[in-house]
N, C-alpha and C positions, 0 to 999 in steps of 0.2 A: 610518432609513435602512436600505436592502437591503445585506447583506453582501455584498463580492465576491470571486469563485472565479476564480482562473487555472488555467484547465484544460488540462493538456497529456497529449496521446496520446503514449506513448512506444512503442506497438507498433504493430502491422498491422491490428488488429481495432478493429471498429466500436464506439464509445464512446457511442453514441445512449442507453443505458439510463443511464450515471453523469449524461449532461446533462439528461436527463428526471428524474431524482431532485433534483439539484440547484435545478430549476427549480421542483420541485414543494415545494421546501422552502424556495422566494422568494431565493433567490440571484441575485446579478445575476453572469452567467458570461462571462469574456472568454477566447477561446480562442487558444493560445499556440503560435504558431511561430517566435517568434525571442525573444531576450532581452527586448527592447522591449517585449515583449507582457505581461510579467508586472509587474503595476502591484505596485507597493511597498507598499500597504495591504491586499494582499489576501492570501488562504489559497493558496498553489500545490497543486493536485492533481495525481498523476502516476497515469496509468493505463494500460491497455492490454493487448490479447493479443497474442503472440508468443513469440518465442525471446530469451532474456537477450542474446546476441551480438547479434543483429538491434535490440534495444531502445537498446543503448550505441553502437551504429555510427549509427543514427537520431540519437540527442540529439548526437554529433559532427559530423556532417554539417550539424544546425541549428545549432550553436553554442553548444548549452545545456548540455552534459556539466558544464562549468567553471563554467557561473553555476548550476547546483546545488549542485554541492559548495560553493560559497562561501557560498550563501543557508542551507544546513543546519547548516554549520559555524560561520557568523557567528551564525545565530540570530535574523536581520533580521526574519522573518516564518514565520507556521506553515507546515507543508508535512503532506501527506498521500500517503503512496502505497499505491496498491491493487493486490493480487497481484502481478503482474511490477512494478508500480511500487515494490513493499516490496522487493523481491528486488533490483533494482539499487543499492539504497543500502546493500547489504552489499559485503562485499570481493571475491566472484567467484561463481561458480556452475558445478557439474558440467556444466550444460546447454551451455556454451560454454567460449573461452580468454579471454572480453575479461576486464579488469579493473573491475571495481564500484567507484562513488563511495567505499565504504569507510567512511559516516558510523556504520555498525553493525558492529561487530568480530565478524563472523560468517561462514560461508560457506553457501550453497544448496546442496543434495545432494539426489539424487533418491530420492522415496520408496520405501520397501522393501516389497514384496508378505507381509504376514503376517496370520496368523489366517484365510485366504482371502477376504482383501479385495481388492480389484481396485486397480491403479493404472492410470490416475489417479482421485485423489480426487474423486468426483464428487457433491454433495448436501448434506445440510444435519447439522451437528454444532456441538457447544458449545463455550464457551472457559470455559477456568478462570481465573481473575485470578491473576497473580503478582506484579503491580507496579502499584499505586494511581496514577493521573494526575489531576492536578486539571483536566484538560480533558473528561474523561470518565467515565462510571461504567457498570460491567457486570454485568448480574445471569447467573448462572452455568444458568439457565432457558433463556434466550433462545438460538435457535438460528439460525445464519447458515448463508450457503451459500458452499462451496466448489466451484472447479473449478481443479485443479493436480495435477502430478506432481512437481513440484520443492519444497522448502520447506527453512527453517531449522529442519534437527532437533536440532541443539545450542542449547540456551540459553546465555542469556549474564546480564550485569548488566542489560541493558535489554529483557529478554522481560517484557511486561505479560502475557501473556496465551499459555496452550498449549493445544492439541487434541489428543487421542488418536485417532488413526487406524491401528492395526496398532502406531505407536511414536509416542510424544508428538513434537511439533513446535511452533517458536516460531509462534503464528498473530497475534501482536501483539507490535511492538516499536515502544519510545517512549524519548525521549530528547530533553528540553529543550523545543523547539516542535515538533520531528516525530516523526511517528505514521505506522508501516507496520503493515497490514493485508495477511493472506494470504486472507482470505476477501473476497466483494463485498459490500460494506454497501448496493450501490444496487439487487441482487436480494434482499436480506434482510429485504424488507418493513417491517414496523413497528420491529425491533430495530434493522435498518441505519438505517434513517433516522433513528431515535432517537440513534444513536452519531454519525452525520454530523453533524446539527446540533448536537448539545453540542459537538464538535470545532471546528465551523467558528463556532461563536458565541461560546463560553466565551474 
């Protein structure tokens, strides 16, 4: 039986690359516009490009902010937040004034340009595993694609992986059934597809 994914675009950008990657992995994809679109037996994938406040406002308008809050806290189904989708699961962001969902007790801050490295952080980088998850396996030799200027620069008990870019930031957060990734697995070729498939199918 094909696994079902409920795909939510929390930003203003095109999510066709995420949709295409999930299709390549053999997933049945259900696009989410209302809370009724989230199938109870599916994995909820939250992604998108845009600002923190725009994303929170969009979810408020769609009536989905409280729904996501309930799903992650009750642990009724798996949730994957990609890039901005991970950031909204935190307490807040320096990028805006809105309050995040707060599932991960950390705040998003702007990356600081250090060691001659430009911000935003765009390109390939590695992840050092900090917290083992039963749902995914990491190889520190694998490289993942990043494109962001805000990140969780403080680690917490749920920091599953960290990345070095002038400074160390949490590139993966994991708690119960919810995984947040700062990178773009859908653009990370084999390593990204492997991580996606493991999380979705385990």
